[in-house]
C-alpha positions in Angstrom: -0.1 -0.3 0.1 2.8 2.4 0.8 4.8 1.2 -2.5 1.1 2.4 -4.2 1.0 5.5 -2.6 4.3 6.3 -3.1 4.0 6.1 -7.1 0.8 8.2 -7.0 2.2 11.2 -5.3 4.6 10.9 -8.3 2.2 10.7 -10.3 0.3 13.7 -9.5 3.6 15.7 -8.9 4.4 15.1 -12.0 1.1 16.5 -13.6 0.9 19.2 -11.3 3.9 20.8 -12.3 1.3 23.1 -15.0 -1.4 22.3 -12.8 -2.9 25.1 -11.5 -3.9 28.9 -12.4 -3.2 30.8 -9.0 0.0 33.0 -8.8 2.9 31.2 -6.7 2.8 31.3 -3.2 5.3 32.7 -1.4 5.3 31.2 1.3 8.2 33.1 3.1 6.0 36.4 3.5 4.1 35.3 6.4 4.5 33.6 9.9 1.3 31.5 10.6 -0.2 28.4 9.2 -3.7 26.8 8.8 -4.0 23.0 8.3 -7.8 22.6 6.7 -8.3 18.6 5.4 -10.5 18.6 2.5 -12.5 16.2 0.5 -14.1 17.0 -2.7 -18.3 16.4 -4.0 -18.8 17.6 -7.6 -21.7 15.8 -8.2 -19.9 13.6 -10.9 -19.5 10.4 -8.7 -17.0 8.8 -10.9 -14.7 12.3 -10.9 -14.8 12.3 -7.3 -11.8 9.9 -7.1 -10.2 11.4 -10.0 -6.9 11.7 -8.2 -5.2 14.0 -10.6 -7.8 15.9 -11.4 -8.4 18.3 -9.5 -6.1 21.0 -7.6 -7.6 22.8 -4.4 -6.3 26.7 -3.6 -7.4 28.7 -0.3 -8.1 32.2 -0.8 -7.5 34.8 1.8 -8.7 38.4 0.8 -8.7 37.8 -2.8 -4.7 36.2 -2.6 -4.2 32.7 -3.0 -2.6 31.4 0.4 -2.1 28.2 -0.5 -2.8 24.9 -2.7 -2.9 21.0 -2.9 -3.4 18.2 -5.1 -4.7 14.9 -3.8 -3.2 12.6 -1.1 -4.8 8.4 -0.5 -6.2 8.9 2.8 -6.6 5.3 5.4 -9.6 4.9 4.3 -8.3 4.1 0.8 -10.1 7.5 -0.7 -8.5 10.7 -1.7 -8.0 13.9 -0.1 -6.5 17.3 0.3 -4.0 18.6 3.0 -4.0 22.6 2.1 -1.6 24.7 4.3 -3.1 27.8 4.3 -0.4 30.3 5.2 -1.2 33.9 7.0 0.1 36.4 9.8 -1.0 35.5 12.9 -2.0 39.2 13.7 -3.4 40.3 10.9 -5.2 37.6 9.5 -6.4 35.9 12.6 -10.4 35.3 12.3 -10.4 35.5 8.1 -12.7 33.7 6.4 -11.3 31.3 3.7 -12.4 30.8 0.3 -11.9 28.0 -1.3 -11.3 27.3 -5.4 -11.5 23.7 -7.5 -9.2 23.6 -10.6 -10.2 21.1 -12.7 -7.1 20.6 -15.0 -9.3 18.5 -18.0 -11.2 21.3 -18.8 -8.3 24.1 -17.8 -10.9 25.7 -15.4 -11.3 26.9 -11.6 -14.5 26.4 -9.1 -15.8 28.3 -6.7 -16.4 25.8 -3.6 -18.5 26.2 -0.8 -17.1 24.2 2.1 -19.8 21.9 4.0 -18.9 24.5 7.2 -17.1 28.0 7.6 -13.6 28.2 7.9 -11.2 30.8 9.2 -7.7 31.7 9.4 -6.5 30.0 13.1 -3.5 29.1 12.9 -4.8 25.8 13.9 -5.8 22.5 12.7 -9.3 22.8 11.0 -11.3 19.3 10.1 -9.6 15.6 10.7 -7.8 13.1 7.8 -10.9 11.1 8.9 -13.7 13.9 9.1 -12.7 15.9 6.4 -14.5 19.6 5.4 -16.2 18.7 2.1 -15.6 21.2 -0.8 -19.2 21.3 -2.6 -19.5 22.2 -6.4 -20.7 21.9 -9.6 -17.6 20.8 -12.2 -20.1 20.7 -15.2 -18.1 22.8 -17.9 -20.6 24.4 -20.2 -18.3 26.2 -23.5 -18.7 29.2 -24.2 -19.5 30.8 -27.4 -20.0 34.3 -27.0 -21.8 36.7 -25.8 -24.0 39.3 -26.6 -23.5 42.8 -26.2 -26.5 45.2 -24.8 -25.7 48.5 -24.4 -26.8 51.6 -23.0 -27.0 55.3 -24.9 -22.8 55.7 -25.3 -21.8 59.3 -25.3 -18.1 60.5 -25.0 -17.6 61.9 -21.1 -20.6 60.0 -20.2 -20.1 56.5 -18.0 -23.2 54.2 -19.1 -23.5 50.6 -19.1 -22.7 47.7 -21.3 -24.5 43.9 -20.4 -22.6 40.7 -21.4 -24.9 37.5 -22.0 -23.7 34.6 -22.4 -23.8 32.1 -25.4 -25.7 29.6 -24.2 -26.7 31.0 -21.0 -25.6 28.5 -19.2 -21.9 28.8 -20.2 -18.9 28.3 -17.8 -17.3 31.4 -17.3 -15.3 33.1 -14.8 -16.3 37.3 -15.0 -13.0 37.8 -13.2 -11.5 36.4 -16.4 -13.0 38.8 -18.9 -11.5 41.7 -20.0 -13.0 44.6 -22.5 -10.0 46.4 -24.9 -11.3 49.3 -26.4 -9.8 51.3 -29.2 -11.0 54.5 -31.5 -9.6 57.1 -34.2 -6.7 58.5 -33.5 -5.5 55.3 -32.5 -2.9 57.2 -29.9 -5.8 58.1 -27.8 -7.6 55.9 -24.9 -10.7 55.4 -26.0 -13.1 54.4 -23.1 -12.7 53.2 -19.0 -14.4 50.1 -17.8 -14.3 48.2 -15.2 -16.6 45.5 -14.0 -19.7 46.4 -12.1 -21.8 43.1 -11.7 -20.8 39.4 -12.0 -24.7 38.4 -12.2 -26.1 39.6 -14.5 -22.8 40.4 -16.2 -22.5 44.4 -16.8 -19.4 46.3 -17.1 -19.6 50.2 -16.7 -18.1 52.3 -19.5 -17.1 55.8 -20.3 -16.2 56.1 -23.6 -13.9 59.8 -24.6 -14.3 60.3 -27.9 -17.6 60.7 -30.0 -17.4 58.2 -33.4 -16.8 54.6 -33.4 -15.7 52.7 -30.5 -13.9 49.2 -31.3 -14.3 46.4 -28.6 -12.4 43.4 -28.2 -12.9 40.9 -25.3 -10.2 38.9 -24.0 -8.4 40.4 -26.9 -10.9 39.1 -29.1 -10.4 35.5 -28.1 -14.4 35.7 -27.4 -16.4 36.8 -29.8 -19.1 39.3 -29.5 -22.7 39.6 -30.9 -25.3 41.6 -31.2 -29.0 41.0 -30.6 -29.9 40.0 -33.9 -26.7 37.3 -33.9 -24.7 39.9 -35.8 -20.7 39.5 -35.0 -20.0 43.3 -33.3 -16.9 45.1 -34.3 -17.4 48.5 -33.2 -19.7 50.4 -30.8 -21.3 53.7 -32.0 -20.9 56.7 -29.2 -22.6 60.1 -29.7 -20.7 63.4 -28.9 -22.5 65.6 -26.3 -24.1 68.5 -26.6 -24.0 70.6 -22.6 -26.9 72.9 -22.8 -26.9 75.2 -20.0 -29.7 78.0 -19.6 -29.3 80.9 -21.1 -27.0 81.7 -23.9 -24.2 80.2 -25.3 -21.6 80.3 -28.6 -21.5 76.6 -29.5 -20.0 74.6 -32.7 -21.8 71.9 -34.3 -19.5 70.0 -35.0 -20.1 65.9 -34.9 -23.5 66.0 -37.0 -25.8 68.0 -39.5 -29.3 68.5 -37.7 -32.0 68.7 -40.0 -35.4 68.1 -39.5 -37.4 69.5 -36.6 -37.9 66.3 -34.9 -33.9 66.4 -34.9 -33.4 69.2 -33.2 -36.2 68.4 -30.3 -34.0 66.1 -29.2 -30.7 67.4 -29.7 -31.5 70.8 -28.4 -34.3 70.1 -25.8 -37.6 69.9 -26.7 -39.7 72.4 -25.2 -36.5 73.5 -22.7 -35.5 75.4 -26.2 -36.2 79.6 -27.2 -33.9 79.9 -30.0 -31.3 79.1 -32.4 -29.3 82.2 -34.0 -26.3 81.0 -37.5 -25.2 83.8 -38.9 -27.7 83.8 -41.7 -30.7 81.7 -40.0 -32.8 81.5 -37.3 -34.9 78.8 -35.7 -37.5 79.6 -33.0 -39.3 78.2 -30.4 -43.1 80.3 -30.3 -45.4 79.2 -27.1 -48.2 78.7 -29.5 -46.8 78.4 -33.2 -43.8 75.5 -32.2 -40.8 75.2 -34.3 -40.1 77.8 -37.2 -37.6 79.4 -38.9 -35.3 79.1 -42.0 -33.2 76.5 -39.9 -36.1 74.2 -40.2 -35.3 74.4 -44.2 -31.7 74.6 -44.2 -31.0 72.6 -41.0 -27.9 73.0 -39.0 -24.7 71.5 -40.9 -21.5 70.3 -39.7 -19.1 72.3 -38.3 -21.4 75.4 -38.7 -21.2 78.5 -35.6 -24.0 79.1 -33.6 -25.8 81.1 -30.9 -28.4 79.1 -28.4 -30.7 80.1 -25.8 -32.2 77.4 -23.7 -35.4 78.3 -21.1 -33.5 76.2 -18.2 -30.6 73.4 -18.2 -28.7 72.1 -17.5 -29.6 69.5 -20.7 -27.6 67.2 -22.3 -28.1 66.5 -25.8 -26.8 63.9 -28.5 -25.4 64.0 -31.9 -25.2 60.2 -33.5 -24.9 60.3 -37.5 -21.5 62.6 -37.7 -17.8 61.6 -37.9 -15.3 63.5 -36.1 -13.8 65.8 -38.3 -10.0 65.5 -39.3 -9.1 68.8 -39.2 -10.5 71.4 -41.6 -10.8 75.4 -43.3 -12.8 78.4 -43.2 -12.9 81.3 -45.2 -13.3 84.3 -42.6 -14.2 87.9 -44.5 -13.2 90.9 -44.2 -14.4 92.9 -41.0 -16.7 90.4 -38.3 -17.5 87.3 -38.9 -18.1 83.8 -36.7 -15.4 80.9 -36.8 -16.2 77.9 -35.1 -13.9 75.6 -33.3 -13.7 71.7 -34.3 -11.9 70.8 -31.3 -12.9 68.2 -28.4 -10.3 69.5 -26.7 -9.1 73.1 -25.1 -6.1 73.8 -28.0 -3.7 76.4 -28.0 -3.7 79.3 -30.5 -0.5 78.3 -31.4 -1.7 74.9 -31.7 -4.9 75.5 -33.4 -3.0 77.5 -36.3 0.8 76.8 -36.7 0.4 78.2 -40.1 0.6 81.8 -38.3 1.9 83.8 -41.3 -0.7 83.4 -43.2 -2.9 85.6 -40.5 -3.2 89.1 -41.1 -1.8 91.3 -38.3 -5.0 92.4 -36.0 -6.9 89.3 -36.4 -8.8 89.0 -33.4 -10.7 86.1 -31.6 -13.7 87.0 -29.0 -15.0 84.3 -27.1 -18.4 84.8 -25.1 -17.0 84.4 -22.1 -13.5 83.3 -21.8 -12.0 87.1 -23.0 -10.2 87.8 -25.9 -6.9 87.7 -28.1 -5.0 89.3 -30.9 -2.6 88.2 -33.2 -0.5 91.1 -33.7 1.8 89.4 -36.7 4.1 87.9 -34.5 2.3 86.6 -31.2 -1.2 86.2 -29.7 -1.8 88.2 -27.4 -4.8 88.7 -25.0 -6.4 86.4 -22.4 -8.3 84.0 -24.1 -6.1 81.1 -23.0 -7.3 78.7 -25.9 -9.8 77.8 -28.7 -12.1 76.3 -26.4 -13.6 72.8 -26.9 -17.5 73.1 -28.7 -17.4 76.9 -28.7 -17.7 79.6 -31.1 -16.2 82.5 -32.1 -16.9 86.1 -33.0 -14.0 87.1 -35.2 -12.9 90.4 -36.8 -10.9 90.6 -39.8 -9.1 94.0 -40.6 -7.8 93.2 -43.8 -10.5 94.1 -46.9 -9.5 90.5 -48.0 -10.7 87.7 -46.9 -8.3 84.6 -46.2 -8.9 80.6 -45.5 -8.4 79.6 -41.7 -6.9 76.7 -42.0 -7.4 74.6 -38.3 -4.4 71.6 -37.4 -5.8 68.0 -37.8 -6.3 67.1 -33.8 -5.7 63.4 -34.0 -2.6 64.0 -34.8 -2.2 66.4 -31.4 -1.9 64.8 -27.8 -5.0 63.9 -25.7 -6.4 66.2 -22.9 -7.2 69.9 -22.9 -4.4 72.1 -23.4 -5.3 74.9 -20.9 -8.9 75.8 -19.4 -10.3 79.1 -19.2 -9.5 80.4 -15.5 -12.5 81.8 -13.0 -13.1 85.3 -12.8 -10.8 87.2 -10.2 -12.9 90.5 -9.3 -14.8 91.3 -5.9 -17.9 91.9 -8.4 -20.7 89.1 -9.2 -22.1 88.7 -13.1 -24.1 86.3 -14.9 -23.4 85.8 -18.5 -26.1 83.8 -19.6 -28.4 86.5 -19.9 -27.1 88.0 -23.6 -26.6 87.0 -26.5 -23.4 89.1 -27.2 -20.5 91.5 -25.5 -18.5 94.1 -26.0 -14.7 93.6 -25.6 -11.7 96.7 -25.1 -8.3 96.6 -25.2 -6.8 99.4 -22.5 -4.9 100.7 -20.9 -5.1 102.9 -17.3 -3.1 106.1 -16.6 -1.0 106.1 -13.6 -1.6 102.4 -12.8 2.2 101.7 -10.4 1.5 97.7 -10.9 -1.4 97.3 -13.5 -1.0 92.9 -12.8 -2.3 94.2 -9.6 -5.7 95.7 -10.9 -8.7 93.9 -13.0 -11.9 96.2 -14.3 -15.6 95.4 -14.1 -17.9 96.4 -16.9 -20.9 97.6 -15.5 -24.2 99.1 -17.0 -25.7 101.1 -14.5 -25.0 99.2 -11.3 -25.4 95.8 -12.7 -21.7 94.0 -13.6 -22.0 92.5 -16.7 -18.3 91.3 -16.9 -14.5 91.9 -16.3 -11.2 92.7 -17.4 -7.4 91.7 -17.2 -4.1 92.6 -17.5 -2.3 90.9 -20.0 1.2 91.7 -22.3 0.5 95.0 -21.4 -3.2 95.9 -21.7 -6.6 95.2 -20.5 -8.6 92.9 -22.1 -12.5 93.2 -20.8 -15.5 91.8 -21.7 -18.4 93.2 -20.7 -21.8 91.4 -21.4 -24.6 93.9 -23.6 -28.0 94.1 -25.1 -28.7 96.3 -27.5 -28.5 100.3 -27.1 -26.8 100.6 -23.7 -23.4 102.1 -21.9 -20.6 100.6 -20.3 -18.8 102.2 -17.7 -15.7 100.7 -15.8 -14.6 100.2 -12.7 -11.0 99.4 -11.3 -10.4 97.3 -8.4 -6.6 97.0 -6.5 -7.0 93.4 -5.9 -5.0 93.2 -3.0 -6.4 95.9 -0.4 -9.7 95.1 -2.2 -10.3 99.4 -3.0 -12.4 100.5 -6.0 -11.8 103.9 -8.0 -14.5 104.8 -11.2 -12.6 104.9 -14.5 -13.6 108.2 -16.0 -14.6 107.2 -19.3 -17.9 105.2 -20.4 -19.1 104.1 -24.1 -22.1 102.9 -25.8 -21.9 99.3 -26.9 -20.2 98.2 -29.9 -18.7 95.1 -31.2 -15.0 95.6 -30.2 -12.8 98.8 -28.9 -9.1 99.4 -29.1 -6.7 96.7 -30.3 -3.2 95.6 -29.0 -1.4 97.9 -30.8 -3.6 101.1 -30.3 -5.3 100.2 -26.7 -8.2 102.9 -26.0 -6.6 105.2 -22.9 -7.9 104.7 -20.2 -8.3 107.5 -17.0 -9.3 107.6 -13.5 -8.8 110.7 -11.6 -10.4 109.1 -8.7 -7.7 106.9 -8.3 -5.2 109.7 -9.2 -6.9 111.8 -6.2 -6.4 109.2 -4.3 -3.3 108.8 -4.8 -2.5 112.3 -4.1 -3.9 113.5 -1.8 -4.5 112.9 1.6 -7.9 114.8 2.7 -10.8 113.9 0.3 -11.1 112.7 -2.9 -12.8 109.6 -5.1 -15.5 107.7 -2.8 -14.3 108.7 0.5 -11.8 111.0 1.9 -8.3 109.0 3.1 -5.6 109.2 5.7 -2.0 108.3 4.7 0.2 106.6 7.4 3.7 105.2 7.6 5.3 101.4 8.8 4.2 102.7 12.3 1.4 104.1 12.3 1.9 107.5 12.5 -0.1 109.8 10.5 2.1 111.5 7.7 1.1 114.0 5.2 1.3 114.0 1.2 4.9 114.8 0.9 6.0 111.6 2.9 8.2 109.4 1.3 9.0 105.9 0.9 6.3 103.0 1.9 3.0 104.6 3.3 -0.1 102.9 4.2 -3.2 104.9 2.6 -6.5 103.6 4.6 -10.2 105.6 4.3 -11.4 107.9 6.7 -13.9 106.1 7.6 -11.6 102.8 8.7 -12.5 100.8 6.1 -10.7 98.0 5.6 -9.6 98.3 2.3 -5.5 99.2 2.7 -3.0 100.5 -0.3 0.7 100.4 0.6 2.3 102.8 -2.2 6.0 103.4 -2.7 
């Protein structure tokens, strides 16, 4: 009997050289072990006593902590002596989970012990009273999966469900891996994670609109749609994110040609109107949708304005393609240009052939500021050509020119810049206005202009702000119709404000990089030069010791309002 047992052990050891699918165990990591005596119950009597067929694995916290092959017991049946390694302090009391690997079908099955087993540092079970592992060892070959996907939209997380073929096929969800690719191929197409094993559901977040190529386990497991057709790609819509009020947008990813299409993409009755350079769609309370846009549609690449009654709203465009760059004819004077990009792109990236641009070419965004090409560089406070937006532009030449956008497919994935939040002390809401007025200006007499921001006002209502960049203030005011815009200067370190003397009737644009509008503030000048009165309040001057000083004092001076306002200016 001992000779037979020895030969059996040698046979099992030889078969076990490639016997189990789990990572090898480093026993030296652990300072203790629990020995578990196990017998198998497969529901198949002929398989229960097949010593070389099965291997038992024991897991703690998902990590394989021990494996065992069959050994012959004194009663002539086979048992498995599993040495489960662990830490006597960290692992004590933790549950031990068992898997059984079937070498015949190359598959590991989840097994249920006849009683719960935990890590104790002692023996669990006895050779004559083993813990029984029950599992269904019937293997049904997997032929593939049927794919059922919710609406996939770039930037939005959706669910993708896989149904096995046949429905009772044997597989391990943890061993399945979905791979995605897109065009451009060097971009990350999607993020994916397993969210449910039964039913089998993956959470997927596509990053790029268009056709999403999908493979399961590197294409080794086929995928089918509900009609039995092989699935190679999944459609991903382009998002159209709409907020309440006015936005300037670009229809970059697909034509919209019917009233039904407009309703689906632009929020149905929440849409108030859409304006392009030449056409209009309006949603009337009684008449519904009407206008020339219903006749000509909204073609891909069109710059437009849209006004929503409420938001946010996520529309989707399905019928377009992600464009490989584009060209646009810029007429003399004022016109609109689109952004064909999915990510925010620097102007030097979007328009690398700058020598084709006329000096003075100006690009204005609704809320992010403005920028001007002065013949050698881009100058302004608009940091990038923002994805999905459209822009008012001015061509100072009397000749039209072709604006060529670089191909985004050769660029790196991701936003190259973002629009900074307003920094001034005022609050304003740009959504109520379809247009804006921009100025390029300087303010006389400022010691450190970068410490200031300019607020644009209509009456007492703030309508925007201006920022210092490259030796000028770039100011954006959100306006409607025939209004007058006044300006206010704020010293950011102290919060002190000064009125600017000049005010302006609404017009598209004033000043340029080479010829900025000259602004003045007699209030600022009076406040700095006089210690008695001037500006909004009388002010007082003190030295750094807190002693009151006169106008002729030299050196660092603290200037504050006589009414003990918290606003303080330190002047050289």
